[in-house]
C-alpha positions, 0 to 999 in steps of 0.5 A, a space after each residue: 071412945 066416948 065424946 063430950 065427957 070429962 074423965 076423972 083421971 090422969 090424962 095419960 090414962 085417957 090418951 092411952 085409950 085413944 087411937 092414933 091421930 084422933 084429936 083435932 085440937 088441944 087447948 090447955 093451960 097446964 100447971 107449971 113451976 108450982 105457981 099454983 096449988 092444983 089440989 096437990 097434983 103434978 103432971 108428967 110433962 114429957 110423957 104427956 107431950 109424947 102421947 099428944 103427938 101420937 093422938 093428934 091428927 096430921 096438921 092438928 094444933 096444940 095450944 099450950 099456955 104457960 108462964 115461968 116462975 121467978 125464984 130468987 130473982 131468976 126466971 126458970 125458963 120452963 116455958 122455953 124448955 117445954 117449947 123446945 121439947 115439943 119440937 124435939 118430939 116432932 111438933 112444928 112451932 106454928 106461932 108464939 103468941 102472947 096473952 096480955 092480961 090488962 087487969 092482972 094483979 101485980 105479983 111480980 118483983 119490985 125490981 122488975 116490970 109489971 108481970 102481965 102476960 103468958 106465952 101461948 105456944 101454938 104447935 102443929 103436927 106438921 103443917 097446920 090443917 085448919 087456920 081460921 084467922 080472926 079478922 076483927 081489927 078495923 083496917 085504916 083504909 077499910 072499904 077504900 080502893 087501893 092501887 096494887 103493887 108487888 115488890 120482889 126481893 130484887 127490888 122490881 115492882 109488878 103492877 097488879 089490879 087495884 083492889 078494895 081493902 077489907 073492912 077488917 084485918 087479922 089480929 096481931 098475935 098478942 091478944 088482950 084478954 081480961 083475967 076472969 073474976 069467977 074461978 069456978 072452984 079452981 085456982 087458975 082462971 081461964 077466960 071463956 074468950 081466950 079458949 073460944 077464940 083459939 077453938 075458932 082459930 084452929 078447928 072447925 064445927 064437929 072437930 074433937 077438942 081435947 083438954 088434958 088438964 080440964 080444970 074448971 071446964 072452960 075448954 069444954 064449955 066453949 067447945 059446946 058453944 062453938 059446936 065442937 065435940 070435946 074430951 076432958 081429963 081432970 085428975 082432981 075429983 073435985 075439979 072434975 065434978 065442978 067442971 061437969 056441973 058448969 057445963 051441964 046447963 049447956 047440954 040441957 039447953 041444947 037437948 031439951 026434954 
């Protein structure tokens, strides 16, 4: 199958041409609850999840970024329903993460707290094969020598050798990432930083990253930046063309004539 391209078609058509256990990582933010107008297109959620399970390599990760609509004061709960269906199809729920958007607009109800986050479900096909946790949070005791001790469930403590505390500790699973200001002709703005950090966390250079709803091409762009290969599906011709135009300069920079 041709890599490093965006196919202007339904993602089910793209995945139908993939061999079993072909993809290392999926990063995507699908349309949900009609919160955005995606050029009039919808998607077949259950069929897509079943195909994703087939094409994912053992230990491969699916990053599924979703939220819920509120209809007549009642949140749909679609995000949780989708997460449970992934599990029914055989995926592990490796982690439930939060994308907190400090600069989000306040479109929520006046009767609720300000809506400022989305869920980032991290599914794995069995035990995750690649976990490169980002460590960029300064540690309070970074660089200092600490006395080691291990406490067991029985309450007994074992002494272990002293150790030097790392300068940085791993992040929490709530990521603070601003919503982007350029939408690249697409109604849902997916920040470069968010896609890039997931690509770094759950894949290695040379791995194949797939976005079944490519939209503006952010996942493809960050896959190129981080030396991964990519495949994208985008059913809208306008969105697919915009995404290709967006990533073309990156290819030209990497492969000068």
